[in-house]
ZAMARGU-4260 file (C-alpha; in steps of 0.2 Angstrom, whole numbers, plus 5000, padded with zeros to 4 digits):
<rodrens>
0) 5600/5556/5331 | 5605/5548/5314 | 5602/5529/5313 | 5621/5520/5309 | 5624/5519/5291
5) 5616/5505/5283 | 5604/5503/5297 | 5586/5499/5291 | 5570/5499/5301 | 5551/5499/5294
10) 5534/5500/5299 | 5518/5488/5291 | 5503/5486/5299 | 5498/5465/5302 | 5484/5457/5296
15) 5474/5458/5313 | 5475/5476/5311 | 5488/5481/5324 | 5506/5488/5318 | 5524/5481/5318
20) 5541/5488/5313 | 5558/5478/5308 | 5573/5484/5310 | 5591/5477/5307 | 5601/5474/5322
25) 5620/5470/5324 | 5633/5476/5309 | 5641/5468/5294 | 5641/5449/5295 | 5632/5449/5312
30) 5617/5458/5306 | 5600/5452/5308 | 5582/5457/5310 | 5568/5458/5325 | 5553/5466/5326
35) 5539/5470/5337 | 5521/5466/5336 | 5506/5474/5343 | 5506/5491/5341 | 5489/5501/5341
40) 5493/5512/5328 | 5505/5516/5317 | 5512/5533/5326 | 5515/5520/5341 | 5526/5509/5330
45) 5535/5522/5323 | 5541/5530/5338 | 5545/5513/5347 | 5557/5512/5330 | 5564/5528/5334
50) 5567/5521/5351 | 5576/5506/5346 | 5587/5514/5332 | 5591/5526/5345 | 5597/5513/5357
55) 5607/5504/5343 | 5615/5519/5339 | 5622/5522/5357 | 5626/5505/5362 | 5612/5502/5374
60) 5599/5489/5365 | 5596/5475/5374 | 5594/5462/5364 | 5577/5452/5365 | 5577/5436/5374
65) 5566/5421/5365 | 5558/5414/5377 | 5539/5411/5379 | 5528/5422/5390 | 5524/5407/5402
70) 5545/5403/5402 | 5545/5422/5409 | 5531/5420/5421 | 5535/5405/5428 | 5556/5402/5429
75) 5560/5423/5429 | 5546/5434/5436 | 5538/5424/5449 | 5555/5417/5457 | 5559/5436/5458
80) 5545/5443/5464 | 5543/5430/5478 | 5551/5440/5493 | 5541/5455/5491 | 5522/5451/5493
85) 5515/5441/5505 | 5515/5421/5504 | 5496/5422/5499 | 5496/5434/5486 | 5511/5425/5480
90) 5502/5410/5479 | 5489/5417/5470 | 5500/5424/5455 | 5504/5407/5453 | 5489/5396/5452
95) 5483/5411/5440 | 5500/5411/5429 | 5498/5390/5430 | 5478/5389/5425 | 5474/5404/5415
100) 5490/5409/5406 | 5504/5395/5404 | 5492/5383/5396 | 5486/5394/5385 | 5488/5400/5369
105) 5494/5416/5377 | 5508/5407/5386 | 5514/5400/5372 | 5518/5415/5363 | 5535/5423/5363
110) 5538/5436/5376 | 5544/5450/5365 | 5529/5446/5354 | 5515/5449/5363 | 5504/5465/5360
115) 5488/5473/5365 | 5480/5463/5353 | 5484/5447/5360 | 5481/5452/5378 | 5461/5455/5373
120) 5461/5439/5363 | 5466/5431/5378 | 5454/5441/5391 | 5439/5436/5378 | 5442/5419/5379
125) 5442/5418/5398 | 5427/5426/5399 | 5418/5414/5386 | 5428/5398/5392 | 5426/5383/5383
130) 5425/5362/5384 | 5440/5363/5395 | 5438/5378/5405 | 5425/5387/5413 | 5422/5403/5411
135) 5427/5417/5423 | 5420/5432/5429 | 5424/5450/5423 | 5431/5452/5441 | 5442/5436/5440
140) 5448/5440/5422 | 5453/5459/5428 | 5464/5450/5442 | 5472/5440/5430 | 5475/5457/5419
145) 5483/5466/5433 | 5496/5453/5435 | 5501/5453/5418 | 5502/5471/5419 | 5514/5469/5435
150) 5525/5457/5425 | 5526/5466/5409 | 5531/5482/5420 | 5544/5473/5429 | 5550/5466/5412
155) 5551/5484/5405 | 5559/5489/5421 | 5572/5473/5419 | 5575/5479/5401 | 5568/5463/5393
160) 5554/5471/5385 | 5555/5491/5378 | 5536/5493/5381 | 5522/5486/5392 | 5509/5479/5381
165) 5496/5478/5395 | 5496/5496/5395 | 5487/5497/5379 | 5475/5483/5382 | 5458/5483/5387
170) 5454/5471/5400 | 5434/5471/5407 | 5429/5480/5422 | 5423/5471/5435 | 5403/5472/5438
175) 5397/5477/5455 | 5400/5466/5469 | 5386/5450/5471 | 5374/5457/5484 | 5380/5452/5502
180) 5372/5436/5509 | 5371/5437/5529 | 5359/5429/5542 | 5349/5438/5554 | 5353/5437/5573
185) 5339/5424/5576 | 5346/5413/5560 | 5365/5413/5567 | 5358/5410/5585 | 5349/5395/5577
190) 5364/5390/5568 | 5375/5389/5586 | 5363/5381/5594 | 5363/5368/5583 | 5381/5361/5585
195) 5380/5352/5601 | 5387/5335/5591 | 5397/5345/5579 | 5416/5341/5587 | 5419/5360/5575
200) 5406/5369/5586 | 5421/5379/5591 | 5426/5383/5576 | 5410/5391/5570 | 5408/5399/5588
205) 5424/5407/5584 | 5422/5414/5567 | 5404/5420/5570 | 5407/5430/5586 | 5425/5438/5582
210) 5424/5441/5562 | 5440/5431/5559 | 5444/5426/5542 | 5446/5408/5539 | 5463/5407/5536
215) 5465/5417/5552 | 5455/5404/5564 | 5465/5389/5557 | 5482/5398/5562 | 5476/5400/5579
220) 5483/5391/5593 | 5478/5389/5611 | 5494/5400/5616 | 5486/5415/5608 | 5468/5415/5617
225) 5469/5420/5634 | 5453/5414/5644 | 5456/5425/5660 | 5456/5441/5650 | 5444/5435/5636
230) 5455/5440/5622 | 5466/5432/5606 | 5479/5437/5596 | 5480/5434/5577 | 5496/5434/5573
235) 5496/5420/5557 | 5485/5411/5545 | 5485/5396/5537 | 5485/5399/5516 | 5483/5387/5501
240) 5495/5382/5490 | 5498/5374/5473 | 5501/5354/5476 | 5517/5355/5468 | 5520/5336/5471
245) 5510/5321/5476 | 5507/5319/5496 | 5512/5339/5498 | 5496/5346/5510 | 5491/5360/5499
250) 5493/5375/5510 | 5508/5382/5522 | 5507/5396/5536 | 5508/5414/5534 | 5504/5430/5543
255) 5491/5441/5540 | 5490/5451/5525 | 5492/5470/5533 | 5499/5478/5549 | 5481/5479/5555
260) 5478/5461/5554 | 5489/5458/5566 | 5476/5461/5582 | 5468/5459/5598 | 5450/5451/5598
265) 5440/5452/5614 | 5427/5437/5615 | 5410/5437/5624 | 5404/5425/5637 | 5397/5412/5627
270) 5412/5411/5614 | 5424/5408/5628 | 5413/5396/5636 | 5411/5387/5617 | 5431/5388/5616
275) 5433/5380/5633 | 5419/5365/5628 | 5430/5363/5613 | 5447/5361/5620 | 5439/5348/5632
280) 5434/5339/5618 | 5450/5342/5609 | 5460/5335/5626 | 5450/5319/5624 | 5453/5315/5607
285) 5471/5317/5610 | 5471/5307/5625 | 5463/5293/5614 | 5477/5292/5601 | 5491/5295/5615
290) 5508/5294/5605 | 5500/5296/5586 | 5493/5313/5590 | 5499/5327/5582 | 5502/5340/5596
295) 5503/5358/5586 | 5493/5369/5599 | 5479/5370/5586 | 5463/5375/5593 | 5454/5371/5574
300) 5461/5354/5570 | 5458/5336/5566 | 5455/5321/5576 | 5474/5318/5577 | 5478/5335/5579
305) 5484/5341/5561 | 5479/5357/5552 | 5463/5356/5542 | 5465/5362/5525 | 5454/5378/5521
310) 5445/5370/5508 | 5439/5357/5519 | 5435/5367/5532 | 5422/5376/5520 | 5415/5360/5515
315) 5411/5356/5531 | 5402/5372/5534 | 5393/5369/5521 | 5386/5352/5528 | 5383/5360/5545
320) 5372/5373/5540 | 5362/5360/5527 | 5359/5350/5544 | 5355/5363/5553 | 5341/5366/5539
325) 5346/5386/5538 | 5349/5397/5523 | 5364/5394/5512 | 5380/5407/5514 | 5398/5403/5513
330) 5411/5403/5526 | 5416/5420/5524 | 5398/5425/5525 | 5399/5421/5545 | 5413/5436/5544
335) 5400/5448/5535 | 5386/5442/5546 | 5396/5447/5563 | 5401/5462/5555 | 5383/5467/5549
340) 5375/5463/5565 | 5389/5474/5575 | 5385/5487/5564 | 5366/5486/5568 | 5368/5485/5587
345) 5377/5503/5585 | 5394/5497/5589 | 5405/5510/5580 | 5411/5507/5563 | 5429/5509/5570
350) 5428/5497/5583 | 5421/5485/5569 | 5436/5488/5559 | 5449/5484/5571 | 5440/5468/5574
355) 5439/5465/5558 | 5458/5467/5553 | 5453/5481/5540 | 5466/5493/5535 | 5456/5509/5537
360) 5439/5512/5542 | 5433/5517/5526 | 5436/5499/5519 | 5423/5493/5532 | 5412/5507/5528
365) 5412/5504/5509 | 5409/5484/5513 | 5396/5484/5522 | 5388/5502/5515 | 5370/5494/5516
370) 5371/5493/5534 | 5380/5511/5533 | 5365/5519/5526 | 5353/5511/5538 | 5364/5520/5551
375) 5362/5537/5541 | 5344/5535/5542 | 5344/5533/5560 | 5357/5545/5562 | 5344/5559/5554
380) 5330/5553/5563 | 5338/5556/5579 | 5344/5573/5575 | 5327/5577/5569 | 5319/5571/5586
385) 5331/5583/5595 | 5325/5597/5583 | 5307/5593/5586 | 5307/5592/5606 | 5314/5609/5606
390) 5305/5620/5620 | 5288/5625/5613 | 5290/5643/5617 | 5307/5644/5607 | 5305/5650/5588
395) 5306/5634/5577 | 5316/5633/5561 | 5308/5633/5545 | 5302/5620/5540 | 5300/5610/5556
400) 5284/5605/5564
</rodrens>
């Protein structure tokens, strides 16, 4: 389709090597120019110019809004998607946008002007760090790139942009996952035996013997624990949030990330005994405080009954590990330790999957592939033993001694 008479558009190369186009919009006295930057090639810029001219001639052109990337992300995109994702995911998006995008040069660029080269430059800055910002891992930068890709994709879908600049960008590829650090059975036993004077011993027993996530344990209520049947139900979590104003706690109640996350977990006798002792100590604290106690029915709480912030519980775990004189691991590594020991003990991977709340058993086997290989070796040895134990009068298979 030919452009309207007198309407002009042109393609040129910028100093940084990318391509852009300029096009007339409006008619007569309202005529003005707009430009789109950041194309990887002349052909890509020319193709987009042709599409823009066609949209103008058909009356379908949407004039770009002059907002910065930070304004679009924080004032338009995040509020629009909040109801579509889990609260924990939303808080992660909001925190990464605030810290790693909005306050950086990329965030101050006009939304319409952001191109692939700008994104690649931003990824380099995040990886390198500076005096005010620590360098991020390739995995963290790839996650931020995924957030940006979704935001630009939505901007195209809402006709705020005509293209997604992240499609042509090159975020770093995450390196292999760091080697998992877990305790042996003897180390875990030594840790649990060191907790007699620790008021949070019930929490450490809970995490070590169930494989629950940190937020799941902090969201657990006594009403979710059935001592008679030795079961507990995971139905909510405590998630960290951005502190929007002074005095807010920085956490909120959420729900498990997947349907499999809502689950029932069996408790062993030692865990039941530890939780009962923990509840007894908690009741004594409640009696001592009287009317000042905040009874929220929490299994893990502060001495006044209020929730424990997720970062605080991780810090206290580190102190407990140091006091026990054991190799340093993260709180989340108690979950890894539980799964590893269960698989090594011969527990079926599907049972481990259900206890951990993984969406599929393949996630479990992928996460604990180091144990899976050991299990395969043991299985191969057992099959070989069956074959070599055949009747001596029976003919042997080739290669079987």
